Short mmCIF file of the C-alpha atoms (twelve columns), coordinates in Angstrom:
data_MODEL
# 
_entry.id   MODEL 
# 
loop_
_atom_site.group_PDB 
_atom_site.id 
_atom_site.type_symbol 
_atom_site.label_atom_id 
_atom_site.label_alt_id 
_atom_site.label_comp_id 
_atom_site.label_asym_id 
_atom_site.label_seq_id 
_atom_site.Cartn_x 
_atom_site.Cartn_y 
_atom_site.Cartn_z 
_atom_site.pdbx_PDB_model_num 
ATOM 1   C CA . MET A 1   8.246  136.492 -54.357 1 
ATOM 2   C CA . LYS A 2   4.811  135.997 -53.067 1 
ATOM 3   C CA . ARG A 3   3.622  138.404 -55.896 1 
ATOM 4   C CA . SER A 4   5.653  136.778 -58.453 1 
ATOM 5   C CA . LEU A 5   3.822  133.081 -57.383 1 
ATOM 6   C CA . LEU A 6   0.594  134.981 -57.452 1 
ATOM 7   C CA . LEU A 7   1.157  136.241 -60.869 1 
ATOM 8   C CA . LEU A 8   2.344  133.029 -62.071 1 
ATOM 9   C CA . LEU A 9   -0.597 130.934 -60.828 1 
ATOM 10  C CA . THR A 10  -3.289 133.878 -61.789 1 
ATOM 11  C CA . VAL A 11  -1.677 133.645 -65.746 1 
ATOM 12  C CA . LEU A 12  -1.773 129.587 -65.447 1 
ATOM 13  C CA . VAL A 13  -5.510 129.433 -64.574 1 
ATOM 14  C CA . VAL A 14  -6.464 132.556 -66.639 1 
ATOM 15  C CA . SER A 15  -4.715 131.709 -69.654 1 
ATOM 16  C CA . PRO A 16  -6.821 128.936 -70.969 1 
ATOM 17  C CA . LEU A 17  -9.927 131.110 -70.487 1 
ATOM 18  C CA . ALA A 18  -8.258 133.971 -72.942 1 
ATOM 19  C CA . ILE A 19  -8.416 133.860 -76.692 1 
ATOM 20  C CA . ALA A 20  -5.749 135.329 -78.824 1 
ATOM 21  C CA . ARG A 21  -6.129 136.315 -82.223 1 
ATOM 22  C CA . GLN A 22  -2.983 135.153 -84.107 1 
ATOM 23  C CA . PRO A 23  -1.064 138.122 -85.494 1 
ATOM 24  C CA . ARG A 24  -1.381 138.800 -89.461 1 
ATOM 25  C CA . ALA A 25  1.289  139.442 -91.939 1 
ATOM 26  C CA . GLY A 26  2.963  142.579 -92.312 1 
ATOM 27  C CA . TYR A 27  4.490  145.192 -89.258 1 
ATOM 28  C CA . ARG A 28  4.844  144.349 -85.707 1 
ATOM 29  C CA . GLY A 29  5.844  146.327 -83.243 1 
ATOM 30  C CA . PHE A 30  6.303  145.415 -79.420 1 
ATOM 31  C CA . LEU A 31  6.847  147.622 -76.107 1 
ATOM 32  C CA . GLU A 32  7.793  145.663 -72.997 1 
ATOM 33  C CA . TRP A 33  8.654  146.344 -69.301 1 
ATOM 34  C CA . SER A 34  11.448 144.165 -68.227 1 
ATOM 35  C CA . SER A 35  12.749 143.340 -64.857 1 
ATOM 36  C CA . SER A 36  15.974 140.735 -64.315 1 
ATOM 37  C CA . VAL A 37  17.620 139.532 -61.273 1 
ATOM 38  C CA . ARG A 38  21.063 137.847 -60.349 1 
ATOM 39  C CA . ASN A 39  22.410 136.307 -57.124 1 
ATOM 40  C CA . GLU A 40  25.952 137.595 -57.643 1 
ATOM 41  C CA . THR A 41  29.293 137.052 -55.291 1 
ATOM 42  C CA . PHE A 42  31.181 140.255 -54.664 1 
ATOM 43  C CA . ALA A 43  34.838 140.337 -53.790 1 
ATOM 44  C CA . GLU A 44  36.637 142.981 -51.748 1 
ATOM 45  C CA . TYR A 45  40.610 143.127 -51.014 1 
ATOM 46  C CA . SER A 46  42.079 144.826 -47.783 1 
ATOM 47  C CA . VAL A 47  45.400 146.227 -48.154 1 
ATOM 48  C CA . GLY A 48  47.017 143.180 -46.353 1 
ATOM 49  C CA . GLY A 49  45.738 141.264 -49.524 1 
ATOM 50  C CA . ASN A 50  42.830 139.226 -47.861 1 
ATOM 51  C CA . LYS A 51  40.132 138.558 -50.156 1 
ATOM 52  C CA . TYR A 52  36.501 139.011 -48.238 1 
ATOM 53  C CA . THR A 53  33.476 138.109 -50.933 1 
ATOM 54  C CA . TYR A 54  29.616 138.347 -50.112 1 
ATOM 55  C CA . ARG A 55  26.421 137.443 -52.042 1 
ATOM 56  C CA . ASP A 56  24.058 140.192 -53.202 1 
ATOM 57  C CA . ASN A 57  21.101 140.170 -55.268 1 
ATOM 58  C CA . THR A 58  21.694 142.462 -58.122 1 
ATOM 59  C CA . PHE A 59  18.501 143.778 -59.566 1 
ATOM 60  C CA . PHE A 60  17.692 145.216 -62.930 1 
ATOM 61  C CA . THR A 61  14.647 146.926 -64.521 1 
ATOM 62  C CA . GLY A 62  14.073 149.109 -67.658 1 
ATOM 63  C CA . PHE A 63  12.234 149.135 -71.287 1 
ATOM 64  C CA . SER A 64  12.681 147.763 -74.617 1 
ATOM 65  C CA . THR A 65  11.151 147.897 -78.004 1 
ATOM 66  C CA . SER A 66  11.408 146.024 -81.219 1 
ATOM 67  C CA . HIS A 67  9.963  146.325 -84.480 1 
ATOM 68  C CA . GLY A 68  9.807  144.360 -87.654 1 
ATOM 69  C CA . TYR A 69  8.007  141.708 -89.814 1 
ATOM 70  C CA . GLN A 70  5.289  139.276 -89.162 1 
ATOM 71  C CA . ILE A 71  6.023  136.828 -91.812 1 
ATOM 72  C CA . ASP A 72  3.032  134.735 -91.471 1 
ATOM 73  C CA . PRO A 73  0.562  133.932 -88.203 1 
ATOM 74  C CA . MET A 74  3.273  132.325 -86.870 1 
ATOM 75  C CA . PHE A 75  7.003  133.724 -87.335 1 
ATOM 76  C CA . PHE A 76  8.240  137.250 -86.958 1 
ATOM 77  C CA . VAL A 77  11.492 138.785 -87.571 1 
ATOM 78  C CA . GLY A 78  12.835 142.118 -86.359 1 
ATOM 79  C CA . ALA A 79  15.259 144.266 -84.391 1 
ATOM 80  C CA . GLY A 80  15.089 146.246 -81.290 1 
ATOM 81  C CA . ILE A 81  16.938 148.271 -78.334 1 
ATOM 82  C CA . GLY A 82  16.434 148.441 -74.676 1 
ATOM 83  C CA . ALA A 83  17.630 149.948 -71.293 1 
ATOM 84  C CA . GLU A 84  17.535 147.908 -68.096 1 
ATOM 85  C CA . HIS A 85  19.307 149.765 -64.873 1 
ATOM 86  C CA . CYS A 86  20.603 148.519 -61.572 1 
ATOM 87  C CA . SER A 87  20.369 151.518 -59.104 1 
ATOM 88  C CA . ASP A 88  22.342 149.673 -56.397 1 
ATOM 89  C CA . TYR A 89  25.435 148.988 -58.400 1 
ATOM 90  C CA . ASP A 90  24.927 151.801 -61.039 1 
ATOM 91  C CA . ASN A 91  25.259 148.988 -63.916 1 
ATOM 92  C CA . TRP A 92  23.326 148.983 -67.250 1 
ATOM 93  C CA . ILE A 93  22.046 146.498 -69.877 1 
ATOM 94  C CA . VAL A 94  21.611 148.323 -73.051 1 
ATOM 95  C CA . PRO A 95  21.021 145.775 -75.596 1 
ATOM 96  C CA . LEU A 96  20.914 146.339 -79.306 1 
ATOM 97  C CA . PHE A 97  19.718 143.252 -81.047 1 
ATOM 98  C CA . ILE A 98  17.844 141.295 -83.543 1 
ATOM 99  C CA . GLU A 99  14.851 139.054 -82.605 1 
ATOM 100 C CA . GLY A 100 13.191 135.918 -83.742 1 
ATOM 101 C CA . ARG A 101 9.605  135.144 -82.496 1 
ATOM 102 C CA . THR A 102 7.141  132.450 -82.689 1 
ATOM 103 C CA . ASP A 103 3.661  132.717 -81.680 1 
ATOM 104 C CA . LEU A 104 1.843  129.309 -81.655 1 
ATOM 105 C CA . GLU A 105 -2.050 128.336 -81.023 1 
ATOM 106 C CA . PHE A 106 -3.081 125.123 -79.573 1 
ATOM 107 C CA . GLY A 107 -6.770 125.523 -79.157 1 
ATOM 108 C CA . ARG A 108 -7.534 128.588 -76.803 1 
ATOM 109 C CA . PHE A 109 -4.188 128.339 -75.525 1 
ATOM 110 C CA . THR A 110 -1.517 130.775 -77.563 1 
ATOM 111 C CA . PRO A 111 2.277  130.501 -76.040 1 
ATOM 112 C CA . PHE A 112 4.751  132.358 -77.844 1 
ATOM 113 C CA . PHE A 113 8.499  131.926 -77.800 1 
ATOM 114 C CA . ASP A 114 11.547 134.544 -78.649 1 
ATOM 115 C CA . VAL A 115 15.429 134.807 -78.793 1 
ATOM 116 C CA . ARG A 116 17.192 138.128 -79.050 1 
ATOM 117 C CA . LEU A 117 20.851 138.109 -80.027 1 
ATOM 118 C CA . GLY A 118 22.810 141.150 -80.268 1 
ATOM 119 C CA . ALA A 119 25.322 143.526 -78.401 1 
ATOM 120 C CA . ASN A 120 25.333 144.791 -74.727 1 
ATOM 121 C CA . PHE A 121 26.677 148.439 -74.796 1 
ATOM 122 C CA . GLY A 122 25.947 148.939 -70.989 1 
ATOM 123 C CA . GLU A 123 29.480 148.291 -69.838 1 
ATOM 124 C CA . GLY A 124 31.901 148.100 -72.907 1 
ATOM 125 C CA . VAL A 125 30.838 146.041 -75.727 1 
ATOM 126 C CA . GLY A 126 29.549 142.417 -74.718 1 
ATOM 127 C CA . VAL A 127 27.184 139.962 -76.139 1 
ATOM 128 C CA . TYR A 128 23.648 139.486 -75.233 1 
ATOM 129 C CA . PHE A 129 21.299 137.023 -75.523 1 
ATOM 130 C CA . SER A 130 17.935 136.447 -74.085 1 
ATOM 131 C CA . PRO A 131 15.383 133.563 -74.879 1 
ATOM 132 C CA . THR A 132 11.974 133.921 -73.520 1 
ATOM 133 C CA . ILE A 133 9.088  131.766 -73.520 1 
ATOM 134 C CA . GLY A 134 5.371  133.225 -72.484 1 
ATOM 135 C CA . TYR A 135 1.541  133.606 -73.150 1 
ATOM 136 C CA . ARG A 136 0.010  136.187 -75.100 1 
ATOM 137 C CA . PHE A 137 -3.383 137.360 -74.382 1 
ATOM 138 C CA . ASN A 138 -5.830 139.419 -77.002 1 
ATOM 139 C CA . TRP A 139 -6.593 142.913 -76.372 1 
ATOM 140 C CA . GLY A 140 -8.562 144.087 -78.951 1 
ATOM 141 C CA . ARG A 141 -8.531 143.631 -83.124 1 
ATOM 142 C CA . LYS A 142 -4.155 144.230 -83.421 1 
ATOM 143 C CA . VAL A 143 -3.113 144.566 -79.910 1 
ATOM 144 C CA . GLY A 144 -1.801 141.875 -77.806 1 
ATOM 145 C CA . ILE A 145 -0.242 141.398 -73.878 1 
ATOM 146 C CA . ASN A 146 2.749  139.482 -73.651 1 
ATOM 147 C CA . ILE A 147 3.930  137.897 -70.396 1 
ATOM 148 C CA . GLY A 148 7.106  136.109 -70.205 1 
ATOM 149 C CA . ALA A 149 9.912  134.616 -68.411 1 
ATOM 150 C CA . GLY A 150 13.328 133.609 -69.364 1 
ATOM 151 C CA . LEU A 151 16.918 134.066 -68.966 1 
ATOM 152 C CA . THR A 152 19.102 137.136 -69.819 1 
ATOM 153 C CA . VAL A 153 22.925 136.796 -70.751 1 
ATOM 154 C CA . ALA A 154 24.984 140.116 -70.978 1 
ATOM 155 C CA . GLY A 155 28.165 140.667 -71.355 1 
ATOM 156 C CA . TYR A 156 30.485 143.277 -70.394 1 
ATOM 157 C CA . LYS A 157 34.435 144.669 -70.036 1 
ATOM 158 C CA . VAL A 158 36.340 144.877 -66.892 1 
ATOM 159 C CA . GLU A 159 39.377 146.561 -66.357 1 
ATOM 160 C CA . CYS A 160 42.024 143.759 -64.686 1 
ATOM 161 C CA . TYR A 161 44.732 144.730 -62.388 1 
ATOM 162 C CA . GLN A 162 47.412 142.665 -60.530 1 
ATOM 163 C CA . GLY A 163 48.947 143.492 -57.087 1 
ATOM 164 C CA . THR A 164 52.927 142.845 -55.870 1 
ATOM 165 C CA . TRP A 165 54.411 142.908 -52.734 1 
ATOM 166 C CA . LEU A 166 57.688 145.054 -52.882 1 
ATOM 167 C CA . GLY A 167 58.350 145.118 -49.259 1 
ATOM 168 C CA . PRO A 168 56.944 144.789 -45.558 1 
ATOM 169 C CA . ASP A 169 55.322 147.942 -46.253 1 
ATOM 170 C CA . SER A 170 54.815 148.637 -49.793 1 
ATOM 171 C CA . TYR A 171 52.395 146.880 -52.329 1 
ATOM 172 C CA . GLU A 172 51.826 147.689 -56.018 1 
ATOM 173 C CA . ILE A 173 48.938 147.360 -58.274 1 
ATOM 174 C CA . TYR A 174 49.171 147.838 -62.101 1 
ATOM 175 C CA . TYR A 175 46.907 147.312 -64.820 1 
ATOM 176 C CA . VAL A 176 47.319 143.901 -66.997 1 
ATOM 177 C CA . GLY A 177 44.356 144.577 -69.497 1 
ATOM 178 C CA . THR A 178 40.773 144.431 -70.371 1 
ATOM 179 C CA . LYS A 179 38.721 141.227 -70.335 1 
ATOM 180 C CA . HIS A 180 35.404 140.385 -71.374 1 
ATOM 181 C CA . ARG A 181 32.917 138.609 -69.008 1 
ATOM 182 C CA . SER A 182 29.294 137.835 -68.887 1 
ATOM 183 C CA . ARG A 183 26.455 137.358 -66.255 1 
ATOM 184 C CA . ALA A 184 23.150 135.559 -66.452 1 
ATOM 185 C CA . TYR A 185 19.792 136.412 -65.314 1 
ATOM 186 C CA . PHE A 186 16.724 135.278 -64.396 1 
ATOM 187 C CA . THR A 187 14.190 137.890 -66.709 1 
ATOM 188 C CA . PHE A 188 10.175 138.733 -66.334 1 
ATOM 189 C CA . ARG A 189 8.633  140.671 -69.173 1 
ATOM 190 C CA . VAL A 190 5.170  142.496 -69.529 1 
ATOM 191 C CA . GLY A 191 4.179  144.199 -72.824 1 
ATOM 192 C CA . ILE A 192 2.220  145.005 -75.634 1 
ATOM 193 C CA . ASP A 193 2.306  144.163 -79.093 1 
ATOM 194 C CA . PHE A 194 0.896  146.233 -82.119 1 
# 
């Protein structure tokens, strides 16, 4: 937490001093590392039917790449793919998405806003939505460094079961179908555009 706070403070202090050239019309690609975190409630059931819940943080980390066309210095449209993994619970977020991005320029201040919309193939097929705001630093003539934070909503499928008491020592569990659910994560991204 201290590192994240220090990084955010550094970005806020350094960002007005850095100058980024606006992107030019034509092909543009992105390669980004992302980290997502969520505080989640988990439930466990005992044989007696008692429900126990506990809270835990789930951390996902991985990469994404997107490629497309820079329409003018401000607007980008493209498509991409990514993969993030949570090693504690062996879960995946594997999105295939379309992306829209706006690069702004206010004097020396060069923020950006992007939105990704698509499908998550990590745990069955579900929705994927990820808006991000951030800052773009110039790194040479055609390359920029992007730092951003936002929200990721990843949908997934879950198999549902129900149980019935048949007698004093007998309990039956049966399958009732598949449901679509989604989880929201706080996401931090660092990457380059070229």
